[in-house]
C-alpha atoms as an extended CHARMM CRD file, in Angstrom:
* protein
*
        90  EXT
         1         1  MET       CA             23.5950000000       14.7010000000       22.5790000000  PROA      1               0.0000000000
         2         2  LYS       CA             20.8240000000       15.0520000000       19.9720000000  PROA      2               0.0000000000
         3         3  SER       CA             21.1590000000       13.3490000000       16.6570000000  PROA      3               0.0000000000
         4         4  LEU       CA             20.4760000000       15.3150000000       13.5360000000  PROA      4               0.0000000000
         5         5  VAL       CA             18.5850000000       13.5510000000       10.7580000000  PROA      5               0.0000000000
         6         6  THR       CA             18.8450000000       15.1680000000        7.3760000000  PROA      6               0.0000000000
         7         7  HSD       CA             16.3870000000       14.4600000000        4.5970000000  PROA      7               0.0000000000
         8         8  TYR       CA             17.2260000000       15.6930000000        1.1520000000  PROA      8               0.0000000000
         9         9  PRO       CA             15.7300000000       15.2280000000       -2.3100000000  PROA      9               0.0000000000
        10        10  GLY       CA             16.4930000000       11.7780000000       -3.6110000000  PROA      10              0.0000000000
        11        11  HSD       CA             16.6670000000       10.2850000000       -0.1230000000  PROA      11              0.0000000000
        12        12  ARG       CA             13.3850000000        8.4640000000       -0.8320000000  PROA      12              0.0000000000
        13        13  THR       CA             11.4890000000        9.1260000000        2.3320000000  PROA      13              0.0000000000
        14        14  MET       CA              7.9020000000        7.8920000000        2.4130000000  PROA      14              0.0000000000
        15        15  PHE       CA              6.7240000000       11.5060000000        2.1110000000  PROA      15              0.0000000000
        16        16  GLU       CA              8.8940000000       12.0680000000       -0.9600000000  PROA      16              0.0000000000
        17        17  GLU       CA              7.7340000000        8.8120000000       -2.5820000000  PROA      17              0.0000000000
        18        18  THR       CA              4.0940000000        9.7900000000       -2.0380000000  PROA      18              0.0000000000
        19        19  TYR       CA              4.7320000000       13.2700000000       -3.4260000000  PROA      19              0.0000000000
        20        20  LEU       CA              6.5050000000       11.9640000000       -6.5310000000  PROA      20              0.0000000000
        21        21  GLU       CA              3.7850000000        9.3880000000       -7.2110000000  PROA      21              0.0000000000
        22        22  GLY       CA              1.1540000000       12.1030000000       -6.9410000000  PROA      22              0.0000000000
        23        23  GLU       CA              3.1140000000       14.3640000000       -9.2570000000  PROA      23              0.0000000000
        24        24  ALA       CA              3.4740000000       11.6070000000      -11.8540000000  PROA      24              0.0000000000
        25        25  LYS       CA             -0.2280000000       10.7580000000      -11.6130000000  PROA      25              0.0000000000
        26        26  GLY       CA             -1.0830000000       14.4170000000      -12.1590000000  PROA      26              0.0000000000
        27        27  LYS       CA              1.0490000000       14.5380000000      -15.3130000000  PROA      27              0.0000000000
        28        28  VAL       CA             -0.6430000000       11.4210000000      -16.6730000000  PROA      28              0.0000000000
        29        29  GLU       CA             -4.1110000000       12.8080000000      -15.9640000000  PROA      29              0.0000000000
        30        30  ASP       CA             -3.2000000000       16.1390000000      -17.5770000000  PROA      30              0.0000000000
        31        31  ARG       CA             -1.8490000000       14.4500000000      -20.7050000000  PROA      31              0.0000000000
        32        32  ALA       CA             -4.9530000000       12.2600000000      -21.0590000000  PROA      32              0.0000000000
        33        33  SER       CA             -7.1180000000       15.3540000000      -20.6760000000  PROA      33              0.0000000000
        34        34  LEU       CA             -5.1420000000       17.1610000000      -23.3920000000  PROA      34              0.0000000000
        35        35  VAL       CA             -5.5400000000       14.2500000000      -25.8180000000  PROA      35              0.0000000000
        36        36  LEU       CA             -9.3090000000       14.2440000000      -25.3090000000  PROA      36              0.0000000000
        37        37  ARG       CA             -9.5720000000       18.0250000000      -25.5040000000  PROA      37              0.0000000000
        38        38  LEU       CA             -7.5950000000       18.1920000000      -28.7350000000  PROA      38              0.0000000000
        39        39  LEU       CA             -9.7760000000       15.5430000000      -30.3720000000  PROA      39              0.0000000000
        40        40  GLU       CA            -12.9160000000       17.3500000000      -29.2460000000  PROA      40              0.0000000000
        41        41  LYS       CA            -11.6380000000       20.7600000000      -30.4180000000  PROA      41              0.0000000000
        42        42  ARG       CA            -10.8730000000       19.2330000000      -33.8070000000  PROA      42              0.0000000000
        43        43  GLY       CA            -14.4730000000       18.0030000000      -34.0020000000  PROA      43              0.0000000000
        44        44  ILE       CA            -13.5550000000       14.3240000000      -33.7590000000  PROA      44              0.0000000000
        45        45  ASP       CA            -16.1350000000       12.1400000000      -32.0530000000  PROA      45              0.0000000000
        46        46  VAL       CA            -14.6950000000       10.2420000000      -29.0780000000  PROA      46              0.0000000000
        47        47  PRO       CA            -16.6310000000        7.0460000000      -28.3600000000  PROA      47              0.0000000000
        48        48  GLU       CA            -16.9030000000        5.9540000000      -24.7280000000  PROA      48              0.0000000000
        49        49  ASP       CA            -14.5700000000        2.9690000000      -25.1880000000  PROA      49              0.0000000000
        50        50  VAL       CA            -11.8540000000        5.2350000000      -26.6460000000  PROA      50              0.0000000000
        51        51  ARG       CA            -12.3570000000        7.7860000000      -23.8490000000  PROA      51              0.0000000000
        52        52  GLU       CA            -12.0130000000        4.9890000000      -21.2770000000  PROA      52              0.0000000000
        53        53  ARG       CA             -8.8400000000        3.6620000000      -22.9040000000  PROA      53              0.0000000000
        54        54  ILE       CA             -7.2630000000        7.1270000000      -22.8570000000  PROA      54              0.0000000000
        55        55  THR       CA             -8.2660000000        8.0120000000      -19.2910000000  PROA      55              0.0000000000
        56        56  SER       CA             -7.2340000000        4.6200000000      -17.8960000000  PROA      56              0.0000000000
        57        57  CYS       CA             -3.7550000000        4.7210000000      -19.4880000000  PROA      57              0.0000000000
        58        58  ASP       CA             -1.0360000000        5.3580000000      -16.8890000000  PROA      58              0.0000000000
        59        59  ASP       CA              1.9690000000        5.4750000000      -19.2300000000  PROA      59              0.0000000000
        60        60  LEU       CA              3.1430000000        9.0040000000      -20.0050000000  PROA      60              0.0000000000
        61        61  ASP       CA              5.0790000000        7.9330000000      -23.1120000000  PROA      61              0.0000000000
        62        62  THR       CA              1.9940000000        6.2510000000      -24.5920000000  PROA      62              0.0000000000
        63        63  LEU       CA             -0.1490000000        9.2930000000      -23.8510000000  PROA      63              0.0000000000
        64        64  THR       CA              2.4810000000       11.5200000000      -25.4820000000  PROA      64              0.0000000000
        65        65  LEU       CA              2.3840000000        9.3140000000      -28.5880000000  PROA      65              0.0000000000
        66        66  TRP       CA             -1.4180000000        9.4870000000      -28.6350000000  PROA      66              0.0000000000
        67        67  PHE       CA             -1.2580000000       13.2750000000      -28.2370000000  PROA      67              0.0000000000
        68        68  ASP       CA              1.0710000000       13.5080000000      -31.2360000000  PROA      68              0.0000000000
        69        69  ARG       CA             -1.2510000000       11.2850000000      -33.2610000000  PROA      69              0.0000000000
        70        70  SER       CA             -4.2870000000       13.3440000000      -32.2210000000  PROA      70              0.0000000000
        71        71  LEU       CA             -2.8180000000       16.3070000000      -34.1070000000  PROA      71              0.0000000000
        72        72  THR       CA             -3.4770000000       14.5960000000      -37.4550000000  PROA      72              0.0000000000
        73        73  ALA       CA             -6.0330000000       11.8790000000      -36.6440000000  PROA      73              0.0000000000
        74        74  THR       CA             -9.2510000000       11.7850000000      -38.6400000000  PROA      74              0.0000000000
        75        75  ALA       CA            -10.9520000000        9.4290000000      -36.1590000000  PROA      75              0.0000000000
        76        76  ALA       CA            -10.3430000000        8.7920000000      -32.4650000000  PROA      76              0.0000000000
        77        77  GLU       CA             -9.4060000000        5.1870000000      -33.2000000000  PROA      77              0.0000000000
        78        78  ASP       CA             -6.4360000000        6.4580000000      -35.2750000000  PROA      78              0.0000000000
        79        79  LEU       CA             -4.5980000000        7.0540000000      -31.9930000000  PROA      79              0.0000000000
        80        80  PHE       CA             -4.1260000000        3.3240000000      -31.5370000000  PROA      80              0.0000000000
        81        81  VAL       CA             -2.9650000000        2.3890000000      -35.0450000000  PROA      81              0.0000000000
        82        82  GLU       CA              0.6940000000        1.4200000000      -35.1620000000  PROA      82              0.0000000000
        83        83  SER       CA              2.7390000000        2.9330000000      -37.9590000000  PROA      83              0.0000000000
        84        84  SER       CA              6.3300000000        2.6320000000      -39.1160000000  PROA      84              0.0000000000
        85        85  GLU       CA              6.7000000000        6.4150000000      -38.6970000000  PROA      85              0.0000000000
        86        86  ASP       CA              6.2320000000        6.0350000000      -34.9050000000  PROA      86              0.0000000000
        87        87  GLU       CA              9.3150000000        3.8230000000      -34.7510000000  PROA      87              0.0000000000
        88        88  THR       CA             11.5120000000        6.3380000000      -36.5690000000  PROA      88              0.0000000000
        89        89  ASN       CA             10.2970000000        9.3550000000      -34.5860000000  PROA      89              0.0000000000
        90        90  PRO       CA             10.5570000000        8.5810000000      -30.8530000000  PROA      90              0.0000000000
């Protein structure tokens, strides 16, 4: 008698883990790219150290916060300035 092995989403096979990690990494890279593109389209100079900080970040929530800040920033460094408004608007 043959045994039937069923794999389904959420079963956490090695293949699924690898796929999900790759998907998450792709989202992070896309978000970092959008932050940089928005700053550049707005004519804001992005120094190399700021570019490195953005592209090396692997936290999607942080990149989302930086994206939101890039909408109104006047300098690239403004992305990293903590404000009380950030705490009230998750």
